[in-house]
C-alpha positions in Angstrom: -37.1 151.2 91.1 -36.5 151.9 94.1 -34.4 150.6 97.0 -35.6 148.1 99.5 -34.9 149.1 102.9 -36.1 147.4 106.6 -38.5 148.6 107.2 -38.8 151.4 110.8 -42.7 152.5 111.2 -43.8 149.0 109.3 -41.4 146.3 111.8 -42.7 143.8 114.3 -39.5 141.9 115.0 -36.5 143.5 112.4 -38.6 145.3 109.6 -37.7 143.3 106.7 -41.4 142.5 105.6 -42.5 146.1 106.2 -39.9 147.6 104.2 -41.6 144.7 100.9 -45.0 145.4 101.4 -44.0 149.1 101.4 -41.9 148.2 98.4 -43.9 145.7 96.4 -46.7 148.1 97.6 -48.7 145.2 99.9 -50.7 144.9 102.9 -48.3 144.1 105.9 -50.0 142.1 107.6 -51.1 140.6 104.4 -47.1 138.7 103.6 -46.5 138.4 107.0 -49.8 136.1 107.3 -48.1 134.0 103.7 -44.8 134.7 105.9 -45.9 131.9 109.1 -47.4 129.5 106.7 -44.0 129.7 104.4 -42.7 128.6 107.6 -44.2 125.2 107.7 -44.7 124.5 103.8 -40.3 125.0 103.4 -39.2 122.9 106.9 -37.6 126.1 108.7 -36.3 127.7 104.9 -37.9 130.2 104.6 -37.2 132.1 108.6 -33.4 131.1 107.6 -33.5 132.8 104.5 -35.2 135.4 106.5 -32.9 136.3 109.0 -30.1 136.1 106.5 -32.0 138.2 104.0 -32.1 140.9 107.4 -28.3 141.1 108.0 -28.3 142.5 103.9 -30.4 145.0 103.9 -29.9 148.5 105.5 -32.3 150.2 107.6 -33.5 152.3 106.5 -32.5 155.8 106.4 -33.5 158.1 109.3 -37.2 160.6 107.7 -38.2 163.1 110.4 -41.7 162.9 111.7 -43.8 164.6 110.2 -46.8 165.2 112.0 -43.6 166.6 115.2 -41.7 170.2 113.8 -40.1 173.1 115.2 -37.7 173.5 117.7 -39.8 170.8 120.7 -38.6 168.6 118.7 -35.4 168.4 118.8 -35.4 169.1 122.7 -37.1 165.8 122.0 -40.8 166.9 123.9 -43.9 165.7 121.6 
């Protein structure tokens, strides 16, 4: 079982939906559309739950970018 993190690569606001999509293997766009519809269907309650969950779920640990390597990456060059 994978631990849930807020995504640092797939984020629009806090990375929570991106982290959920990476954890479950679903499209993040689909989950964002479902969440947007749920805001109106629940009268804003899902938005409140979203921000509470964003405070509780930790950020994703730092992972090195697989497309950068060597000493240039250490100095901040890409």
